[in-house]
Structures are given as C-alpha cells and as structure tokens.
GUMARVEX-764636 format. One record per residue (C-alpha): residue in one letter; x, y, z. Coordinates in steps of 0.1 Angstrom, whole numbers, plus 5000, padded with zeros to 4 digits. Each point is the difference from the previous one (the first is absolute). Layout:
residues N
AXYZ;...
//
This chain:
residues 819
M835729531008;D498449715006;I497149994977;K497249805008;L498449814973;D498349714989;P502949794976;S497149894980;R498250274999;D501250384995;D502450204984;L503749974997;P502150245017;L503450064991;M501950135026;A503350084988;N501050415007;T501450004964;S499650444998;H503049975023;I502249774992;L500349744968;V502049644997;K501850054970;H501349614998;Y499749695024;V501949745000;L498749655016;D502249745010;L497649675009;D500149585005;V496749884991;D499249675028;F497449804987;E499649775035;S499550305014;Q498250224974;I501850295013;I502350214981;E502550235018;G502850164997;T500950394995;I498650324981;V502550294993;L498150324990;F501850324986;F497750365003;E500050294986;S498450295019;G500750324977;N499750415011;R496549964998;F500049785029;E502550205023;K498950135034;Q496049824993;R499249875032;G496049894983;S501249655001;T500049975040;E497350225006;E498049794979;T501049655005;C500850005041;R496750065011;S499949795033;E497149815019;S501250165031;N501850305014;E502549795010;A503550054978;C502249754985;R503049865019;F502749924980;R503449765011;T502650244986;P501949794969;E503450005003;P501750314984;C501249974963;H503650025006;S501349894960;P504049984999;V501149964965;T499949604992;D503549894986;T499049904968;R501649675001;T497949885022;F497449994968;S500249654977;S498649954968;K496549854997;T497649884981;G501550204964;Y500050335015;N502350194987;D501950135036;F497549915020;A499949795029;N497249855027;C501750255021;G498350005037;R497049834991;G499249925039;E498949765011;K495949884999;D498150105036;T498149675005;S499150135036;S496850074993;K498449844966;D497050165000;G501650364999;N498650225023;H496549944998;G499749815029;N502750155022;P500750394988;E502650045023;Q502549744992;A500049984965;S499950394994;G500950205033;I496250164998;S498749955041;S496450174983;A498149934973;K499250374991;Y501350274981;R500150305017;C504049994999;D500850325025;T504449954998;G500250215028;S503850134996;H498150214965;G497150145015;S498249884966;E499149654983;D502349814975;F499449964962;L497549664996;L501149804970;V496549774992;L500149714979;D497049784990;C500949665015;C497549705011;D500049685014;L504150014999;S502149915029;V502550295003;L503149925023;K502050314996;V501150324984;E502850134995;E502050284986;V502249864970;D503950175004;V499750084958;A504050185009;A501849695008;V499549894959;P503149964987;G500650264976;I496750245008;E501950255007;K499350154963;F496550085011;T501850235021;R502250315000;S502749865023;P502749744988;R499649815031;L497149975024;T501650075032;V497450165022;V496949814989;S496150225009;E496549944992;E500150304979;L503049804977;R497849665000;N497050194983;Q502650214976;I501349644990;V496549814997;H498550374982;E503350004975;L498749594992;V496950074996;T500650244972;L502249864983;P499750034959;A498249704984;A503049964982;R501949875026;W496849755012;R502749715005;E502450205023;Q496850105017;L498849635007;D503549895010;Y500150285027;Y497149925009;A500349645010;G503150145015;C498450235022;S497049735008;Q502749755015;A502050305022;P499849975037;G497550165019;C501450295021;G496850035025;E496649875004;L496650164993;L496950115020;F496949794986;D496649885011;T497349824976;D496249984993;T497149854983;W501450174968;S503250185009;L503649995011;Q501250345014;I503750085004;R501450255021;K503850155007;T500650255035;G500550324990;A499449944963;Q497350304997;T499550014963;A500249764968;T502850164989;D502049885032;F498749625004;P502349784986;H499549934965;A501149664999;I498349795023;R500149585002;I496949785015;W500749695013;Y496449834994;S498149664995;T496949944983;K497249795013;P498149714989;Q496950134995;G501350354987;R498150124972;S502150154975;V501249614988;T498349664994;W501449655018;T498649724977;S500749744977;D500950024965;Q497249744974;S503549725004;G499350035040;R503350195008;P500350285022;C500250354991;V499450345012;Y499050354977;T498650365001;M496149934987;G499350364998;S498250045032;P498050315010;I502250125024;N503049914974;N503849985015;R499850155036;A499949655012;L503149894978;F502350295014;P499450385017;C499550174973;Q498750394988;E496749914977;P498450274988;P501250054968;V501950304999;A502349795018;M502049924968;S502949775007;T502549754982;W501149705022;Q502249695001;A499849655017;T501949735010;V497849685010;R501449715013;A498049594996;A500849674998;A501449954964;S497249834990;F497950284998;V500150344974;V499150295013;L499150284972;M499650335005;S499350364987;G503450054986;E501650124968;N502649715000;S499249654997;A501549875028;K502049695004;P500149825036;T503649995014;Q500649695023;L500250075033;R500849745030;E498649694992;G497049954988;Y498950374998;A500450304971;S499550365000;W498850224971;H500150384996;Y498350204983;Y499750404996;V497650254982;T501750354983;M496350154996;P498350135027;M496649885008;P497350015031;A501349735027;S496649804995;T501349904963;F502849795019;T499149634991;V501849665007;A499049644996;V502249725017;G499649624989;S501149714980;W499050164968;T501649864966;E500250224969;M498049894976;K501950014967;P498449984959;E500849684984;T501750154973;C501750405004;L500050234961;S503350155001;E498150364988;D498150005035;L503649965016;A501450304986;A496850225003;E500349915037;R503750065003;S499850145039;L500750335005;S501950145030;P499550355014;S502850094996;E500249964965;A497350345002;D501250304976;F500250285020;R500450244976;Y496150055007;V499850035031;G497650315009;I497249934976;C498249765026;G497750175029;H500949765026;T502949995025;E503249884988;Y500349654998;P501449754969;C497050044978;R499449814971;F498250264982;Q503550184997;N501449654983;P499750014966;S500949565000;A497249995022;T497350224982;T500549754971;Q499649715023;E496949804990;I500149675022;I501850075036;P502149725008;H497549795024;R499949665021;V496949825009;F499749765033;A497749785015;P500049655021;V501149714976;C496849834996;L498750294984;R502749984972;G497849864970;A497350265004;C502550285002;Q501649874965;E496749964983;T498750345009;L501750285020;L503849964978;Q498750034970;L498250325014;V503050225014;P501950114971;P496950154979;C498450155028;L502950195013;S500350094963;A496750114993;A500450185036;H503250174982;S498150124968;V497150175015;L502050205031;G503150014987;T502949965027;H500349705027;P500050155035;F502049705013;S502949824989;R498849624999;L497349785018;D499449715022;I496549835002;L499049765024;I496649795000;V499450025036;P498349795023;A496149904994;N499450235033;F501050344983;P496650204999;S500350184964;L500649884968;G503350224998;M502350225015;A502350204991;S503250155015;P503050164986;H502049714981;I497849805014;I496549884992;F497849725015;L497649804982;S497149755013;Q500349664994;S496150054982;I501650184970;L502049674990;T496649804989;G498150024970;A501050164971;N502450264997;H497950345002;L499350035043;C503949935000;G500750274972;T497950265013;R500850005034;L503849974993;C499450344980;H498150135029;E502649985024;I503150084970;A497650354997;H501050045037;A503250044992;W499350394986;F496950055019;G500549905039;L502950014999;A502350264981;I497350225005;G497849945030;A497750155021;R500350285026;D496949905015;W499649635007;T495850084994;E500550034968;E500449674992;W498750064965;L503150164990;S501949645002;E497049784994;G498150184977;F502950064974;A501149634999;T496449874995;H500350254969;L503049884987;E500149655006;D497549994968;V501850204979;F503449815007;W498749694998;A498050044962;E503850154992;A501549665017;Q497649824981;Q500850154968;L496050084993;A499050224967;P498550355013;H496649864993;E500249695020;A501750155029;Q497050315004;E497249754997;R501649785026;Q501050285026;E496150094994;L499349675013;K502150085029;A498650335008;C496249794995;L500949775028;R501950305028;W496850164991;C497449705018;R502649935023;L500350385012;Q496050034999;D500449695023;E502950185025;V497650325002;R497049815009;N502049775025;S502350225021;P499750305019;E500050344987;E502450165016;M502649724988;Q499150064963;V501650404998;L503849994981;R501050295023;P498150015031;N502050285013;K499350274979;E501650295000;K502149905032;T501049724974;G504449985009;H499550205029;V501949855034;S500750155031;D502850235013;S501849725008;G499649814969;S497649745016;S496649874982;V496549755001;I500149824967;K495949974998;H498449625005;G503649864999;L499549765024;N496449864988;P500449644988;E497050064975;K502650264980;V502349754987;F497149874985;M498850334980;Q500450054966;V498550374997;H503350154993;Y500749794978;L496950014980;K499150405004;G503750044994;Y500349774970;F496750224987;L501050335004;L503349934982;R497949854971;F497650334999;L503350174998;A501349794972;Q496850024979;R500150375001;L503350074988;G500549684977;D502449745008;D503150124984;T499950345015;Y499249825035;F503049805000;A501950254985;F499550195031;L500449745026;R503449944982;K500650405011;F498249945033;V502349695013;H502950214986;T499450285019;F498849795036;H501549725008;G502550005029;Q497350195013;L497149955023;I496650194982;L496550065006;S497050024979;Q500150404988;D503849924990;F498449774979;L497350184984;Q501350354997;M502849884979;L497349804978;L497550264996;E502950224991;N500949784976;I496249974982;P499250264971;E497250215010;E497849824981;K500349735015;R499550075037;L496350044996;E499550155034;L502849815016;S501650125031;V501849875028;E497450105022;N497049844981;I502249655000;F500450035037;R496050055001;D499049724975;W502449745008;L502550025026;E498250205031;S496549814997;S498449665006;G498149774981;I500750004959;P501250334982;Q496850194978;P502349984970;L500749645004;Q496649915004;R498850284969;E502949794980;R498949635007;Q496650104997;A500550174967;G502849744983;A499049684980;E501049675010;C503249904986;G500549734971;L501449735025;A496950055026;R497749964976;Q501549684994;V499649905030;S496450125004;V498849784973;E502149715018;V497550085032;E497549964982;K500749684987;W500449885037;I497150155014;R498249794970;V501549685009;N499650055038;R496050004992;R500249724979;P497849705022;R501949685004;K498549774975;R500550224964;K498549974969;R502049784972;R500350254974;E501250325023;A503250164990;E503149955027;E501150355007;V503750094987;F501650235025;E503250194985;K503350005012;L500750315024;L502850175015;P500749995038;D498650345004;Q497249914980;L499349735024;V499850185027;L497550214987;L497949674990;L500549895033;E498550365018;H497349994976;L499049685008;L500350085038;E496950234997;Q498049704991;K497749925027;T500749574994;L501649844979;N500049635003;P502249745006;R500349874964;T500650364990;L503150015023;Q501449664993;S499750184963;L502150295004;E502249815020;R501049784969;T499750254976;Y502550225009;H501949795024;L499450205026;P502249885028;Q502950034982;Q499650364990;D502150285014;A498750115035;E497250294991;V498549764981;R499649745028;H499450245023;R496850124983;W499549644995;C500349905033;E497550255010;L497949874975;I500349695020;V499150145030;K497050164987;H498449714986;K501049745028;Y502149824970;T501049745028;K501849784970;A502650284996;Y500350125040;K504049824994;D500750324975;V499050215030;E501949835025;R502850024976;F499550344994;L499750165039;Q503349765005;E502050104968;D499150344991;Q499850155033;A500750354986;M495949994986;G498649765019;V499050255028;Y496550094988;L499349654994;Y499949915035;G496950345001;E498349784974;L500049665016;M499150105035;L496850294984;S498649684983;E499049865033;D500349674986;A501749765027;R502249774973;Q501350354986;Q500750165039;Q502249685004;V502350044968;A500750325015;R501149915035;R501949714986;C502250204980;F500550315020;E500849725027;L502849874973;T501550294992;R498850255027;E503949905017;R502050124970;M497350294987;D500850414998;R498650125033;S497950264982;S498349744981;A499349795031;E498850315017;V497650034970;V498949624998;A500049895035;E496850325006;M498149854974;L500549635017;F500050065033;
//
C-alpha cells in the first residue's frame, strides 16, 4: 500500500478506490492560522456506493497488502447507539435555514501530529499493517482508501445524519425511532440524488448533516500517499458509513498550498496547482472520475480576504472580534483536484469608470434561475446547468471581480481590468454559453510557477502579465478563460491526456484574442500565422531538449483511461518537476487542432466545436471521444484518409515532430508579418557588422515598429547569431525599449544578454529572475552553462534572494542547475 516513489522524479499514484465507492459531496470547515502556517478543521464526505458496488471485496484484497503476516489489532470503537436528538437542541447558525452547529464536538488536541508519530493514540490502530482480520466475522472489512499526503489526521468518525431536524423526509418513516446504519445510508442516498431543481435545499441539508453529532469513531491509518478507513463489521462498500467526518490539519511543508508573502509584503496562502493536487489540503478522491460538489466555510483574521472555487460571490461574516468567515459552494460536479483557495490581503480592483451597458450584460444569474423545462437534453449527471438556462446562454459577459495586492492597483487598471469584458464576450461569441456563472481573477505572488491557472469560478494570473503593453495580458487571460470549457466543464478522463486541456486552450486563445480586439479577418489570420511560426520554433526546441518519452501526448496508448479493479491508477511522470516547464502538450495539441481546423475550414470547425461542447460539457472525455465525433462531422471529401487510428499514430502516440506537421511547415510560405521580421533581422545584422568608425555618407538604418510577437521572433532570430557586439545590443535596447516590454519579450532579451555577456544589462536579468519567476527557470541554466564566473554569481545571488519563497518544483530544478 505504501508505494515508495522518488517524490521528485516518478509517477503520481492515485490511490482512492473509486470503483467501490464515490464521494458525491464535500463539506469543509476550516481555520487558517498564518502564525503556525496551518489550516485545520474538519471535512465531511458524503458517499454513494450504488448497486454495482454491492458485495465487492476487491478493495480490501487489493489494498490490504501487509508487509508481514501479523493481523491488525484494533481497539473496538464505541458502539453506534444513536437515540434521536431532540430538535430543540439545534439553534440557528450561519444562515442555514433550520440547521445548527449540532454536536460538532471538541477538537482532539492530544496529538497535533495525528497518527503519524503515535498511531495507537491517534487512531486506535496498534499496528501499521493492513491485513484486517476481524476474527468474529471470519472475513475482512471494507477498506475506504482516500488520497492523502502531508496531513495530520486526528480523528475519523461516522456522522449521525439521522439527528438532523426534518431529515425524516428522506426516509419512509414519519418518525425516526430506531436508527440503523442502513437507515443512515438511505438518508445519504436520498440526499445525494435529489433533483437539480432542489439544489438549495440539498446544500442546506448537507450543511445540517455536516454539523450533526458523531456516532462512533472509525479506525484509520495513513501511509505516504493515502488515508485508509474502516468500520468493524462493514464488509462491503454498501455497508460502510456513507457520511464520515475527518478531523485534520495541514502541515507547513505540505505540497498542496504555498505560504508566502504578496507583492506588498503581507502574508498569504494559496493552492498553486501542485503536482500532487489537493491531497495535502484535504483527504479526497483524486481520480478525475470522482466528480463531486463541495461547500466550504473558511475562517481567518478579518483583515484577510478568502477567495475560492465557488458559484457565489462570498462576503465575510464577522465572528468574534478580529475574525471573519467566508462561505462558498459549487453545484456542478467536478474532480476534487479543481478545488482552489487563496487567502490574503487582497484588494478588489475596480475600473475608474463603469459603463451601464456592461453592468446590464453582467447581471448575475443564480442557478436557481435555471429553466428546467430543458432537463434531459444534456449528457451529464443532473445538476443546475447553465446550458439549460435560456438567460444564461445569451449572457456574453458573466459577473467578474479582479483582486490583487494594493500596490498593483495601477497596473491592473492600466491593463487587466479593461480586458476582462471583451475577452469574456469573445469567448462567448466563439463557444457559446459560459459554463460558470461568475469569475474571480487574482494576481498571485511572484513565486507562482506559471503565467496562469484556471479553476472553477477563479483564475490565477502571474504578475508578469501586467508589464508592457496589453498583448501578453490579453492572450493569457484568453487562454485561462478557454479552460472554463476545456479542462473544467470538459475534463480529461485520463490525466496523461493533458493535450485535451492545454492544446485546446492554446488554440482558442488566438481566436478569442483576435475577436476581443475586433481584428479584421485577414489581420487576425496574419497574427495567428505569426503565432504559429513562434510555436513551431518553440516545439522544435522542446523536442531537441526533452526526453522522448515525455513528448508523447497519449503515453498509455490503448490502456488510456484504464484503472485497476479498485479504481486506483498511476499518472506517468506526474511528479517529475521538469514536466511543469514542458510545453509539448500545449504545442503538439495546438498544432493538431490547427491542422484539423484547416482541413475542415474555420466556420465548419468552430460550428462543430460548439456542438461538441454542448454534447460533452459536464463530462470526462478521452481523445477518441473528440476525434470520433469530429470525423463523423467531416464530409467524406475532406477526410482524405483521416482516421482516429492515423491521428493516434501520427500525432498522439509518437515522440518528436508529427509527420503531417513537418510536411506542412516545409511546404508553407512565410507569412507577411514574419517576412517583415526577416527584413528587420537583416538590418540588425548589417548594423552589427559595421566597424566602430563608420564612413560619413553611410545611411542610418530605419527600423520598423513591430508587434510584441514580432519582437519575440526578431530576438529569437538574433539569438542564432554567433556574436552581437555591445553597441548593437545597446541600440536594440534603446530602439525597442526592451526593459519596458512584456515578459515574453524581456525573456528573449535576457537570453541575448546572457549569451553575449552584455554586462551593462545584467540588472535586467536579475530583475527578471526575481519578478518573473514563472518564466525565469531556464535563465538559471543558461547563466550556469556559460561558465562565466560573474554570470554564475548573478544566478546564485538571485536564487539565494528568492529560494525561500520560490515554488518547490522550481526550486528543485534550479538547485540542480546551481549545485
């Protein structure tokens, strides 16, 4: 059970036995303590086993593998006697209709380290073995396995859902006189299967159940990657309690959240898209098939703002002096890995002027407004779906807020704030209904390891997108908005098929951004061809400098989507820190979609894409789901031997450059914008060749104004030159104001500085390494490879200044380069 993996190099195990039992809803109740850098509290999990899980013993057989023949010795928990609680003991709290803080219990403070150091004290398990011979039953008990890492689990208990006032409506009895395990599980089953139209009532009952008293501790143990729970005598998933409460706390070094300081120097904590996802934030079922909803109450000092994946724009509720709580909920089932939270001294950034028509377009639509006349037309499990809501389908701009440290107010107002409405509108014009009802955007601290990350109802953006003109900000915003459809509303059933998220978002960002700028068709086409040229260069570089096995978009081939009998699986290279910096899934996925769009024609392709989104939103897919539906929509004369098998072979299951792409790039002519860059490159080469003392009559070169992507291409071409003298570099810097350009341009400028040892501009390199950490990792490598003592000193000095706040994966990669 305790899989031994190199935590920095190997595959990521998904341990949860989802084939036997599924979490349908999480209720989190957490306190954030910045002094101890710990998040602690409870999580209540509501399960559904279903008929197909009955009488299955596979989970125990598969996961209970002991390292010796010694059987587990368990302390017998208190029997689960549950007299019906007098409803008068429940008092109203936190606005949940008739529900209260009923018997929440005292926190177990006997062992802050949970059962990691003293399993007998914390859990009653006197042996860390997994052979669970109950003796009296002559067979093994069902073992619930949850994904869990870097958590201190203090106690696990069954929740007495039958004690909640009014809960008898979910049973066949008007009064609950005798409460059995079967009755509790029946109540949970009725609760998790309520019709979508009753979503508010369902959330209220979840809240009430989560505050109900416990009715018996459960036995548990942990290992490196999982939490295992069992109840004596419960031999199947059907018999296992379907509502349990886990008391736990995170650890300061836990890998799911980052404790750091924002750009104003104030403390904050946020989920940064860790390779291990959220298992160090709360015990959960991580496999994507475990689609669940959630609600969370988070308490922190009143000076902090809590942002989270949630359908509601939460406002703080003041508690005791100096503290406040925030409550969020989600009614659309999604993988637990998509849950996101950020707590910090964020300030909401508002435009200086707000147009009335924007306000009208942004009118908030609650799921309660959904028109359920259209229920049944979607292919997903039932939830309050915006695709079934006529008002939502026409809403071009969803309500949105922008948050950042107060010191970035000016930068946000200059760039980001004015871009959000047109980018949201552009996305709607291309793909139709926004899957999510609202959006928060947060500028995260400098240690964020990428330019952006999308989660349900919230987008994180790097501060790097705020510099220069609005081009990088707009394209990255469009990329993350695209993930609302591809990556969130439609997810990959097998996480190794990352291209289904990143390839689509990369392809769509160009389309959204052209629409947001209202470019003429020919101009949009030219700019997209220029972008393709840049990505072609990047893909070639990526293929030359990465292991072949990590260049394959469908590494599991015919086994893609397969899991073990219990539901556990392994994500190839999931823990390799270098994978975070690879773009092969973005680039090869983008070129495949571009290839298919060209084959069909843009009008036909995007009409199909809207149809695909309507068919598969709210569901998990594999590559063949997309490709088969696409090929069914291609007229026979346009297929030209296209087949799922051929696309798998040429694009998804091979390393290197796909042959169809190689042929296209060799045959294709350079686009106009790229030709313009080539002319400018020749000018700079001539400038570089001129002697220091020039002839008087020699004319000065006149340089054309270039677009940001053209500047990137220009600098990439100049990087191919063996030598550029300091005068040329100084002239480049002054001509294009390079230190003031966006981060993509400045990154290439820094590469030129390093390559040609342009010491006058080392300050630009140091600034980039400290302020643009999402993009600076490879610069460290270039500084060290130069074998120049001064450059290596720059690298080590910058690393020392940032390493304590740097993202863990980034720090590991940089440390390997430097030491």
